[in-house]
PALUM-581615 format. One record per residue: residue in one letter; y, z, x of N, C-alpha, C in turn. Coordinates in steps of 0.2 Angstrom, whole numbers, padded with zeros to 4 digits, always signed. Each point is the difference from the previous one (the first is absolute). Layout:
! residues N
AYZXYZXYZX...
END
This chain:
! residues 420
X-0353-0434-0175+0006-0001-0001+0003+0007-0001X-0002+0000-0008+0005+0004-0004-0004+0006+0004X-0005+0004+0001-0003+0005+0002+0005+0001+0008X-0001-0005+0006+0005+0001+0005+0007+0002-0001X+0003-0002-0007+0006+0003-0003+0001+0007-0003X-0004+0001-0001-0002+0007-0005+0000+0005+0007X-0005-0002+0005+0002+0003+0006+0005+0003+0004X+0002-0005+0000+0005-0002+0004+0009+0006-0003X-0002-0002-0007+0008+0006-0004-0005+0008-0001X-0005+0002-0001-0002+0007+0001+0001+0002+0008X+0000-0004+0005+0000+0001+0007+0008+0001+0001X+0005-0003-0003+0007-0002-0001+0001+0008-0003X-0004+0004-0005+0001+0005-0004+0000+0005+0002X-0007+0000+0004-0002+0004+0005+0005+0003+0006X+0002-0004+0003+0005+0000+0005+0009+0001-0002X+0000+0000-0007+0005+0002-0002+0001+0007-0001X-0006+0003-0003-0003+0007-0004+0001+0002+0006X-0002-0002+0006+0001+0005+0008+0005+0002+0002X+0006-0005+0000+0006-0002+0002+0003+0008-0006X-0001-0004-0008+0004+0007-0003-0003+0005+0002X-0006+0000+0002-0003+0008+0000+0003+0003+0007X+0000-0004+0003+0004+0002+0009+0006+0002-0003X+0004-0004-0002+0008+0004-0004+0000+0003-0001X-0002+0003-0004-0003+0005-0007-0002+0008+0007X-0005-0002+0004-0002+0005+0004+0007+0002+0005X+0005-0007+0002+0004+0001+0005+0007+0004-0003X+0002+0001-0008+0005+0002-0003-0004+0007-0003X-0005+0000-0001-0003+0009+0001+0000+0003+0005X-0003-0003+0007+0001+0002+0004+0009+0004+0002X+0004-0006-0003+0007+0000+0002+0003+0005-0003X-0003+0002-0007+0002+0004-0003-0003+0006+0001X-0006+0002+0001-0002+0005+0001+0006+0002+0009X+0000-0003+0003+0004+0002+0004+0007+0002+0000X+0004-0004-0005+0006+0004-0001+0000+0005-0003X-0004+0003-0004-0001+0005-0005+0001+0007+0005X-0007-0003+0005-0002+0007+0003+0008+0000+0005X+0003-0002+0002+0008+0000+0002+0006+0000-0002X-0003+0001-0007+0008+0002-0003+0000+0008-0003X+0003+0003+0004+0001+0005-0001+0004+0003-0008X-0001+0001-0004-0001-0001-0009+0008+0004-0001X+0002+0008+0007+0005+0002-0001+0006-0005+0003X-0002-0004+0006+0004-0003+0000+0002-0006-0003X-0003-0003-0003+0002-0003-0007+0004+0002-0003X-0002+0005-0003+0007+0004-0004+0006+0003+0003X+0000+0000+0004+0005+0000+0007+0004-0007-0002X-0002-0006+0000+0004-0006+0000+0007-0001-0004X-0003+0000-0005+0008+0000-0005+0006+0007-0001X-0003+0007+0004+0004+0005+0001+0008+0000+0000X+0005+0001-0002+0009+0002+0001-0003+0002+0007X+0008-0002+0003+0002+0004+0008-0001+0007-0003X+0000+0005+0005-0001+0005+0003+0006+0002+0001X+0004+0000-0004+0008+0003-0002+0001+0004-0004X+0002+0005+0001+0001+0006-0004+0004+0002+0001X+0005+0004-0006+0005+0005+0002+0001+0004+0005X+0006+0002-0001+0002+0005+0005+0002+0009-0002X+0004-0001-0005-0002+0009-0004-0001-0003-0007X+0001+0006-0002-0004+0001-0009+0004-0002-0005X+0006+0001+0003+0005-0008-0005-0003-0007+0000X+0000-0001+0004-0003-0006+0003-0006-0004-0006X-0003+0010+0002-0009-0003-0003+0001+0001-0006X+0006+0003-0005+0004+0001-0006-0003+0006-0004X-0003+0003+0005-0003+0008-0001+0004+0005+0002X-0001+0006-0004+0005+0005+0003-0004+0007-0003X+0001+0006+0003-0001+0006-0002+0003+0003-0004X-0004+0004-0008+0005+0001-0003+0000+0006-0001X+0003+0005-0005+0002+0008+0000-0005+0004+0002X-0006-0004-0003-0009+0003+0003-0002-0002+0006X+0002-0002+0004-0001-0002+0006-0006-0006-0001X+0000-0004-0006-0003-0007-0001+0000-0005+0002X-0002-0004+0003+0002-0006+0001-0002-0003-0005X+0006-0005-0003+0001-0005-0007+0004-0005+0002X-0003-0006-0002+0004-0003+0001+0009-0001-0004X+0004-0003+0002+0008+0000+0000+0002-0003-0007X-0004-0005-0003+0001-0004-0004-0004+0002-0008X-0007+0000+0004-0005+0000-0007-0001+0009+0000X+0001+0004+0003-0005+0007+0002-0007+0002+0000X-0003-0005+0002-0007-0001+0003+0000+0002+0006X-0007+0004-0001-0004+0001+0006+0000-0005+0006X+0000+0002+0007-0003-0007+0004-0006-0002-0004X+0001-0007+0002-0007-0005-0002-0001-0003+0006X-0008+0001+0001-0002-0001+0007+0000-0009-0001X-0006-0002-0004+0002-0004-0002+0005-0007-0005X+0005+0000+0008+0006-0004-0002-0003-0007-0002X-0004-0002+0005+0000-0007-0002-0010-0003-0001X-0003-0002-0004-0008+0001-0002+0002-0005+0007X-0011+0002+0001-0003-0002+0006+0002-0001+0004X+0006+0003+0003+0002+0002+0005+0000+0005+0004X-0005+0004+0002-0003+0007+0002+0005-0001+0005X-0001-0003+0007+0001+0001+0005+0008-0001-0001X+0003-0002-0002+0006+0002+0000+0002+0003-0003X-0001+0005-0008+0001+0003-0003-0001+0006+0006X-0005-0001+0003+0003+0007+0005+0002+0003+0006X+0001-0006+0001+0006-0003+0007+0006+0006-0005X+0001-0007-0007+0009+0004-0003-0002+0009+0000X-0006+0002-0004-0001+0006+0002+0003+0004+0006X-0005-0002+0006+0002+0003+0006+0007-0001+0001X+0004-0006-0001+0006+0000+0002+0005+0007-0005X-0001+0002-0006+0003+0004-0005-0003+0007+0005X-0003+0000+0003-0004+0007+0000+0003+0000+0009X+0004-0003+0002+0003+0000+0006+0007+0002-0002X+0004-0002-0006+0006+0000-0002-0003+0010+0000X-0005+0002-0005-0001+0006-0003+0002+0007+0005X-0004-0003+0008+0001+0002+0004+0007+0002+0001X+0004-0005+0003+0004+0001+0001+0007+0005-0006X-0001-0001-0006+0003+0005-0006-0002+0006+0003X-0007+0001+0000-0002+0007+0001+0002+0003+0006X+0001-0004+0008+0005+0003+0005+0006+0004-0003X+0003-0004-0004+0007-0002-0003+0000+0006-0004X-0007+0002-0003+0001+0007-0006+0000+0008+0006X-0005-0004+0007+0000+0008+0001+0008+0002+0004X+0001-0005+0003+0008-0001+0002+0005+0003-0005X-0001+0000-0006+0009+0001-0002-0002+0006-0007X-0009-0003-0001-0001+0005-0006-0002+0006+0003X-0002+0000+0007-0004+0006+0002+0004+0002+0005X+0004-0001+0002+0005+0001+0006-0006-0001+0008X-0002-0005+0001-0005+0003+0005+0004-0009+0004X-0003+0003+0010+0002-0004+0005-0007-0002+0002X+0001-0008+0004-0003-0004+0002-0003+0003+0007X-0007+0000+0002+0003+0002+0008-0007-0004+0002X+0003+0001+0006-0004-0010+0002-0006+0003+0006X-0006-0003-0002-0006+0002+0006-0001-0008+0002X-0002+0001+0008+0000+0005+0003+0007+0004+0003X+0000+0006+0001+0007+0002+0001+0002-0005+0007X-0001-0003+0005+0003-0001+0005-0002-0007+0001X+0002-0005-0003-0003-0006-0002+0005-0004+0005X-0004-0005+0004+0003-0004+0005+0005-0005-0005X+0007-0005+0004-0001-0005-0004-0003-0005-0004X+0000+0001-0007-0004-0008-0002-0006+0002-0004X-0002+0008+0003-0005+0001+0000-0003+0002-0009X-0005-0001-0003+0001+0000-0005-0003+0009-0004X+0004+0000-0004+0002+0009-0005-0005+0001-0006X-0003+0005+0000+0000+0004-0006+0007+0003-0003X-0003+0004-0004+0005+0006-0003-0002+0002-0006X+0002+0008+0001-0001+0004-0006+0008+0003-0005X-0003+0005-0003+0008+0001-0003-0002+0008+0000X+0004+0002-0001+0003+0009+0003+0008+0001-0005X-0001+0007-0002+0003+0003-0002+0004+0005+0003X+0007+0000-0003+0005+0003+0009-0003+0006+0003X-0003+0002-0005-0002+0009+0004-0011-0002+0002X+0000-0005-0001-0009+0003+0001-0002+0001+0008X+0004-0001+0005-0002+0003+0006+0003+0006-0001X+0005+0003-0003+0003+0006+0002-0001+0006-0006X-0003-0004-0005-0002+0006-0007-0003+0006+0003X+0003+0004+0000-0005+0007+0002-0007+0004-0004X+0002-0004-0005-0006+0003-0005-0006-0006+0000X+0002-0006-0005-0006-0006-0001+0001-0005+0001X-0004-0004+0003+0001-0007+0000-0006-0005-0004X-0001-0004-0004-0003-0003-0003+0000-0008+0002X-0007-0003+0005+0000-0005+0000-0005-0006-0003X+0002-0003-0004-0004-0005-0003-0003-0007+0004X-0008-0003-0002-0001-0004+0004-0002-0006-0005X+0000-0001+0001-0001-0007-0007-0008-0002+0004X-0004-0005-0007-0006-0004+0004+0001-0007+0004X-0007-0004+0000+0003-0006+0002+0002-0004-0003X-0001-0006+0003+0005-0006-0002+0008-0002-0001X+0000-0005-0004+0008-0001+0001+0005+0003-0003X-0004+0007-0001+0008+0005-0001+0004+0003+0005X+0003+0001+0001+0006+0002+0003+0003+0006-0002X+0005+0002+0006+0001+0008-0001+0003+0002-0009X+0000+0006-0002+0002+0000-0007-0004-0002-0004X-0005-0005-0001-0004+0000-0002-0009+0002-0003X-0002+0001-0005-0008+0003+0000-0001-0007-0004X+0001-0005-0003-0004-0006-0002+0005-0005-0001X+0002-0006+0001+0003-0005-0001-0001-0002-0008X-0008-0001-0002-0002-0002-0007+0003+0005-0003X+0000+0006+0001+0005+0005-0007+0006+0000-0001X+0004-0002+0007+0008-0002+0000+0000-0006-0005X-0001-0006+0001-0001-0005-0004-0002-0001-0008X-0008+0003+0000+0000+0000-0007+0000+0007-0004X+0002+0004+0002+0000+0008-0002+0008+0003-0001X+0001+0006+0008+0006-0001+0000+0001+0001+0007X+0007+0004+0000+0002+0002+0010-0004+0009-0002X+0001+0002-0004-0003+0009+0000-0007-0002+0005X-0003-0004-0006-0009-0001+0001+0000-0001+0009X+0002-0005+0001+0000-0004+0004+0001+0000+0008X+0008+0005-0002+0002+0004+0007+0001+0004+0003X+0001+0004+0006+0000+0006+0001+0007+0003-0002X+0003-0002-0005+0007+0004-0001-0001+0005-0002X-0006+0000-0006+0000+0006-0004-0002+0006+0004X-0002-0001+0007-0005+0005+0004+0007+0002+0004X+0005-0005+0002+0004+0001+0003+0007+0004-0001X+0002-0003-0009+0002+0006-0003+0001+0007-0001X-0006+0000-0001-0004+0006-0003+0000+0005+0009X-0002-0005+0004+0002+0006+0006+0003+0003+0004X+0005-0004-0003+0008+0000+0002+0004+0006-0003X-0004-0002-0009+0003+0006-0003-0004+0009+0002X-0005+0001+0003-0001+0005+0001+0000+0002+0008X+0004-0004+0004+0002+0003+0004-0005-0004+0008X-0003-0004-0002-0003-0003+0006+0005-0006+0004X-0003+0002+0003+0002-0007+0006-0005-0005+0000X+0002-0008+0000-0006-0003-0004+0000-0004+0007X-0006-0006+0001+0001-0004+0005-0007-0007-0004X+0003-0005+0000-0003-0006-0005-0002-0003+0006X-0010-0001+0002-0001-0003+0003+0000-0008+0000X-0001-0004+0006-0001-0007-0004-0006-0005+0007X-0006+0004-0004-0006-0004+0003-0002-0006+0001X+0002-0004-0005-0001-0006-0001+0002-0006+0005X+0008+0001+0003+0004-0002+0005-0003+0000+0006X-0005-0004+0002-0003+0000+0007+0004-0006+0004X+0001-0003-0003-0001-0008+0005+0007-0006-0003X+0005-0001+0006+0003-0006-0003-0004-0006+0000X+0002-0004-0008-0005-0007+0001+0005-0006+0000X-0002-0003+0007+0007-0005+0000-0005-0009-0001X+0003-0003-0003-0003-0007-0002-0001-0004+0008X-0004-0002+0002-0003-0004+0003+0003-0009+0002X+0004-0003+0003+0000-0005+0001-0003-0004+0000X+0000-0005-0005-0003-0007-0003+0000-0005+0003X-0008+0001+0008-0002-0002+0007+0000-0010-0007X-0005+0003-0005-0004-0005-0001+0003-0006-0003X+0007+0001-0002+0004-0007-0004+0004-0004+0005X-0001+0005+0005+0006-0006+0007-0002-0005+0002X+0006-0003+0003-0005-0007+0003-0005+0001+0006X+0004+0006+0003-0006+0001+0006-0007+0002-0001X+0001+0005-0008-0008+0004+0001-0003-0008-0001X+0001-0003-0005-0004-0007-0003-0002-0003+0006X+0006-0001+0004-0005-0005+0005-0004+0002+0006X+0002+0009+0001-0006+0005+0003-0007-0002-0004X+0001-0002-0007-0006+0003-0003-0004-0008+0002X+0005-0005+0000-0005-0008+0000+0001+0001+0008X+0001+0001+0004-0003-0001+0006-0007+0006-0001X+0001+0005-0001-0008+0003+0000-0006-0003-0002X+0002-0006-0004-0005-0002-0004-0001-0007+0003X-0006+0001+0003-0003-0009+0003+0001-0006-0003X+0007-0004-0001-0003-0006-0004-0006-0002-0004X-0005-0003+0006-0007-0002-0006-0002+0007-0004X+0001+0008+0000-0004+0002-0003+0005+0002-0007X+0007-0005+0002+0005+0000-0008-0004-0006-0004X+0001-0005+0004-0003-0005-0005-0006+0000-0003X-0004+0004+0005-0006+0001-0003-0001+0005-0009X+0006+0006+0002+0000+0005-0005+0004-0005-0007X+0005-0005+0003+0004-0004-0008-0007-0004-0003X-0003-0005+0006-0006-0004-0003-0005+0006-0005X+0000+0004+0001-0005+0005-0003+0003+0003-0007X+0005+0003+0000+0005+0000-0007+0001-0006-0003X+0002-0004+0002+0002-0008-0005+0007+0003-0001X+0003-0005+0000+0008+0003-0003+0003+0000-0007X-0006-0002-0003+0001+0000-0008-0003+0007-0002X-0005+0004+0003-0002+0006-0001+0006+0007+0002X+0003-0005+0006+0004+0005+0003+0007+0000-0004X+0001-0004-0002+0005+0000-0006+0000+0006-0008X-0008-0002+0002-0003+0005-0010+0000+0006+0004X-0002+0001+0006+0000+0008+0000+0008+0003+0002X+0004-0002+0006+0006-0002+0001+0005+0004-0008X-0004-0005-0004+0006+0002-0007-0002+0007-0001X-0003+0002+0001-0004+0007-0001+0001+0006+0003X+0000-0002+0005+0002+0009+0005+0009-0003+0004X+0005+0001-0004+0005+0001+0004+0007+0005-0005X-0004+0005+0000+0002+0008-0003+0007+0001+0004X+0004+0005-0003+0004+0003+0003-0002+0004+0007X+0002+0000+0005+0000+0003+0004+0003+0007+0003X-0003+0004+0000+0003+0004+0003+0003+0002+0005X+0005+0005+0003+0002-0002+0006-0006+0007+0005X-0002-0002+0007-0005+0005+0003+0006+0006+0004X-0002+0006-0001+0003+0006+0001-0002+0001+0006X+0002+0006+0004-0002+0004+0005+0000+0006-0001X-0003+0006+0000+0002+0004+0000+0001+0007+0009X+0005+0000-0003+0003+0008+0007+0001+0006+0001X-0006+0004+0000-0002+0006-0001+0007+0005+0002X+0001+0004-0004+0004+0007+0002-0003+0005+0004X+0004-0001+0005-0002+0006+0006-0001+0006-0006X-0006+0003+0007-0002+0005-0006+0000+0002-0007X+0001-0005-0002-0001+0000-0009-0004-0008-0004X-0005-0002+0006-0002-0004-0003-0006+0001-0004X-0001+0007-0002-0006+0000-0007+0004+0006-0004X-0003+0002-0007+0003+0007-0003-0002+0005+0006X-0007+0000+0004-0001+0005+0003+0004+0003+0005X+0004-0007+0002+0002+0003+0007+0009+0000-0003X+0002-0001-0006+0005+0001-0002+0002+0007-0001X-0005+0001-0003-0001+0010-0003-0001+0002+0004X-0003+0001+0007+0001+0003+0004+0004+0000+0006X+0006-0006-0001+0006-0003+0005+0006+0004-0005X-0002+0003-0006+0006+0003-0003+0000+0005+0000X-0009+0004+0001+0001+0008+0001+0002+0001+0007X-0004+0000+0005+0006-0004+0006+0006+0002+0002X+0004-0005-0002+0006+0000+0000+0005+0004-0006X-0002+0000-0003+0002+0005-0009+0000+0006-0001X-0007-0002-0005-0001+0007-0002-0005+0003+0005X+0001+0002+0004-0004+0005+0006+0006+0003+0003X+0006-0001-0001+0004+0001+0003+0005+0002-0006X-0002+0000-0007+0006+0003-0002+0001+0007-0003X+0005+0002-0001+0000+0007-0003-0003+0005-0005X-0001-0005-0003-0005+0003-0006-0004+0005+0001X-0002+0004-0004-0004+0007+0003-0008-0004-0004X+0002-0005-0005-0005+0000-0006-0001-0011+0000X-0004+0000+0001-0001-0007+0001-0005-0002-0006X+0001-0004-0005-0002-0001-0007-0002-0008+0003X-0005-0005-0003-0002-0006+0000-0004-0001-0005X+0004-0008-0005-0004-0002-0004-0002-0008+0003X-0006+0002-0002-0003-0008+0005-0004-0006-0005X+0000-0005-0002-0005-0004-0006-0003-0004+0005X-0006-0002-0004-0006-0003+0003-0001+0000+0005X+0003-0005+0005-0002-0001+0007+0005+0004+0004X+0006+0003-0004+0004+0004+0005-0004+0007+0001X-0006+0000-0005-0004+0006+0001-0004-0001+0007X-0003-0005-0001-0004-0001+0008+0005-0001+0004X+0006-0002+0001+0004+0000+0004+0001+0007+0004X+0001+0007-0007+0004+0008+0004-0009+0000+0004X-0004-0001-0008-0008+0004+0008+0000-0003+0005X+0003-0007+0003+0002-0001+0005+0001+0004+0005X+0007+0000-0003+0005+0005+0003-0001+0006+0001X-0005+0002-0002-0005+0009+0002-0003-0001+0004X-0004-0007-0001-0004-0003+0007+0003+0003+0007X+0006-0004-0001+0004+0000+0007+0004+0005+0001X+0002+0006-0005+0006+0003-0001-0004+0007-0001X-0007+0002-0002-0002+0005-0003+0005+0008+0001X+0000+0002+0007+0004+0006+0000+0007-0001-0001X+0002-0005-0002+0007-0001-0001+0001+0000-0008X-0002-0003-0002-0002-0001-0008+0000+0006-0003X-0008+0005+0002-0001+0006-0001+0008+0006-0001X+0002-0001+0006+0007+0003+0000+0006-0002-0004X+0000-0005-0002+0007+0000-0005+0000-0004-0004X-0007+0000-0003+0001-0006-0008-0004+0007-0005X+0002+0002-0004+0001+0005-0006-0007-0004-0004X+0001-0006-0001-0005-0003-0006+0000-0004-0002X-0005-0004-0001+0002-0009+0000-0004-0001-0005X+0006-0006-0004-0004-0002-0007-0002-0008+0001X-0006+0000-0004-0001-0006+0002-0001-0004-0006X+0000-0009+0000-0001-0002-0007-0004-0007+0002X-0007+0003-0004-0006-0006+0002-0001-0002+0007X+0001+0005+0003+0001+0000+0009-0007-0007+0001X+0000-0002+0006-0006-0006+0000-0003+0004+0005X+0003+0006+0005-0001+0003+0004-0009+0002+0000X-0004-0001+0005-0006+0002+0001-0003+0004+0004X-0001+0006+0000+0001+0009+0007-0011-0005+0004X-0002-0004-0002-0006-0003+0004+0003-0005+0004X+0002-0005-0006+0001-0006+0006+0004+0001+0006X+0007+0005-0001+0004+0002+0003-0001+0005+0006X-0008+0003-0002-0001+0005+0005+0005+0006+0002X+0000+0005-0007+0006+0003+0001-0003+0006+0002X+0002+0005+0002-0005+0005+0004+0001+0005-0007X-0006+0005+0004+0000+0007-0007+0005+0004-0002X+0004+0001+0004+0007+0005+0001+0004-0004-0004X+0001-0009+0001+0005-0003-0007-0004-0002-0004X-0006+0001-0003-0003+0002-0005+0003+0006-0007X-0001+0004+0005+0002+0005-0003+0005+0003-0003X+0007-0003+0008+0005+0002-0003+0003-0005-0004X-0004-0005+0000+0001-0004-0008-0001+0004-0007X-0006+0002+0002-0004+0003-0008+0005+0006-0002X+0003+0004+0005+0007+0003-0001+0007-0001-0003X+0003-0008+0002+0007+0001+0002-0001-0008-0004X-0004-0004-0003+0003-0006-0002-0004-0001-0008X+0001-0005-0002-0003-0001-0006+0003-0007-0004X-0007-0002-0001-0001-0007-0002+0001-0004-0007X+0005-0002-0002+0001-0003-0007-0002-0005-0001X-0007-0002-0004-0002-0006+0000-0002-0004-0008X-0001-0007-0001+0002-0004-0004-0006+0005-0004X+0001-0001-0005-0006+0005-0005+0000-0001-0008X-0004-0002-0004+0000+0001-0008+0005+0009-0002X-0004+0005+0003+0002+0008-0002+0007+0001+0001X+0000+0000-0002+0006+0004+0000+0004+0004+0005X+0008+0002+0000+0003+0000+0007-0003+0006+0002X+0000+0000+0004-0003+0007+0005-0005+0002-0001X-0005-0005-0002-0006+0005-0004-0005-0001+0006X-0002+0005+0004-0005+0000+0005-0005-0005+0001X-0001-0003+0007-0007-0005-0001-0004+0002+0006X-0006-0004+0000-0004+0002+0006+0004-0003+0004X-0002+0002+0007+0004-0001+0006-0007-0002+0002X+0002-0007+0004-0007-0007+0002-0001+0004+0007X+0007+0003+0003-0002+0001+0006+0002+0006+0002X-0004+0004+0005+0004+0008+0001+0007-0003+0006X+0004-0001-0005+0007+0001+0004+0006+0002-0004X+0002-0001-0006+0004+0005-0003+0000-0003-0007X+0003+0004-0005-0001+0003-0009+0003-0009-0002X-0005+0001-0004+0002-0007-0004+0001+0002-0008X+0005-0003-0003+0003+0000-0009+0002-0006-0002X+0000-0002-0004+0001-0007-0005+0008+0000+0000X+0003-0007+0002+0007-0002+0000+0003-0001-0007X-0006+0003-0005+0003-0002-0007-0002-0009-0003X-0003-0003+0004+0002-0010+0000-0007-0001+0004X-0003-0005-0003-0005-0004+0006+0004-0006+0004X+0004-0002+0000+0007-0003+0003+0000+0001+0006X-0003-0002+0005+0002+0001+0007+0007+0001+0004X+0004-0007-0006+0006+0002+0004+0005+0005-0002X-0002+0004-0009+0005+0004-0003-0002+0007+0001X-0005+0000+0006-0001+0006+0002+0005+0007+0003X+0004-0002+0002+0005+0003+0004+0008+0002-0004X-0001-0005-0005+0005+0001-0008-0003+0005-0003X-0006-0002-0002-0001+0007-0006-0001+0004+0003X-0002+0003+0008-0001+0006+0001+0006+0004+0002X+0007-0003-0002+0006+0001+0007+0000+0008-0002X+0001+0000-0006+0001+0009-0005-0006+0003+0004X-0005-0001+0001-0009+0006+0002+0004+0000+0007X+0003-0005+0004-0001+0000+0007+0006+0004+0002X+0007+0001-0004+0005+0004+0003-0002+0007-0003X-0005+0001-0007-0004+0006+0002-0003+0003+0006X-0004-0003-0001-0006+0001+0006+0004+0004+0009X+0006-0004+0001+0003+0000+0005+0004+0005-0001X+0002+0004-0007+0005+0007-0001-0005+0004+0000X-0007+0001-0003-0003+0004+0000-0004+0001+0007X-0001-0005+0005+0000+0002+0007+0004+0003+0004X+0007-0002-0002+0006+0005+0002+0001+0007-0002X-0003+0002-0005+0001+0006-0004-0006+0005+0002X-0006-0003+0002-0005+0003+0003+0002+0001+0009X+0003-0006+0003+0003+0002+0006+0004+0007-0001X+0006-0001-0005+0004+0006+0001-0002+0006-0001X-0005-0002-0003-0004+0009-0001-0001+0002+0005X-0006-0005+0003-0003+0004+0004+0002+0003+0007X+0010-0003+0001+0002+0003+0006+0005+0005-0003X+0001+0000-0008+0003+0007-0003-0006+0005+0004X-0005-0001-0003-0005+0006+0003+0001-0001+0007X-0003-0001+0004+0002-0001+0007+0005+0004+0003X+0005-0002-0005+0009+0003+0003-0002+0009-0003X-0003+0000-0007-0003+0007-0002-0003+0004+0006X-0005-0002+0001-0004+0003+0002+0001+0000+0010X+0006-0004+0002+0003+0003+0004+0006+0003+0002X+0002+0001-0006+0005+0007-0001-0004+0006-0001X-0007+0001-0005-0002+0003+0001-0003+0005+0004X-0003-0005+0006+0000+0000+0008+0001+0005+0002X+0008-0003+0001+0006+0003+0005+0002+0005-0003X+0002+0002-0007+0001+0007-0003-0007+0006+0003X-0004-0004-0001-0006+0005+0001+0001+0004+0008X+0001-0005+0006+0000+0000+0006+0008+0003+0002X+0006+0000-0004+0004+0005+0003-0001+0007-0003X-0004+0000-0007-0004+0008-0003-0002+0003+0004X-0007-0003+0003-0002+0000+0007+0005+0005+0005X+0005-0005+0000+0003+0003+0007+0005+0004+0000X+0003+0001-0007+0003+0007-0002-0004+0005+0000X-0008+0002-0004-0002+0004+0001+0001+0002+0007X-0001-0003+0003-0006+0001+0008+0010+0005+0005X+0003-0005-0002+0008+0002+0004+0002+0008-0005
END
């Protein structure tokens, strides 16, 4: 009897252990399933504050001081990216919101400090059509002597900027094109500031998912039996546990409407050339192109080689992203670049130190900095010296041709006089 009782107890323990083991396996499986479906980035978004940020520098409590440095109005401290710890996405959104304000601030400086005018592209827009724009000085198209064209790199930067990061963290001089513009105006250039990254109009998509009709359509599309099976499979407790961690702050979905004939940096540079630069009165056109702007210039040469050679006097590239092989440039283009271009690249060597050219296109010299975004600012004086040297050489050649022509004509007159 006792033996039978012990056997019954043992059987009960084994059954209980099997039940517990089964429950553990189910919990483990559910936990694995949960962990596989939880996106840690999404989890971190759960407790984010709303993406609602100030719309002016004053509301941000920042201002540019007399040295062009962005400082906090009350503390005098530089901009702090990590305004809130462990909220990287929110900090990034805040930084981007400040960047948009900086863009408008620089536009204001172009118009007030540099006396430049905004010209919209395309030149024949339909009503309501998205537009881009460039900035020009009053004499950009009429200056008979010199025209300077500025082309920035890719990314979030807009007209008048070399690097947003420099504007926010260093100063306006290093991050904007304003020093180039003011120097050019002082030296008698007309100036044209391109805007190669303003390629589309971004609009918010209507939120159909949260609308009653959208929810009803979704329910109608899914068969009832399938929905019941899915609910049974997930289980109500697991659903609640999972949903608790998957309710991050949603960003509005947007769509982009491209700007006609200006949908990329290359298209923009070509359009501005065809409609403005090619018809400008300037005898000598000079170009400064940074990073991807250099690639866009080389693409312009591929499309308008003869016109560029006839019109452009010299080109200063700063850490250019072009590649003559990948862009399939002609031998004549490469030869012209060798004679008329110079590329100031990031390097630990002192400013203007000649460097080995990796490709047979144009000479490379050091920009005096290892930071890509600083190459334009650091080489400013060298670039204008380069332009002036090219002009002096051109004027000398023209004077020699004129002298030779006068000598030839004098000899011709003398010969005719002797004959007479």
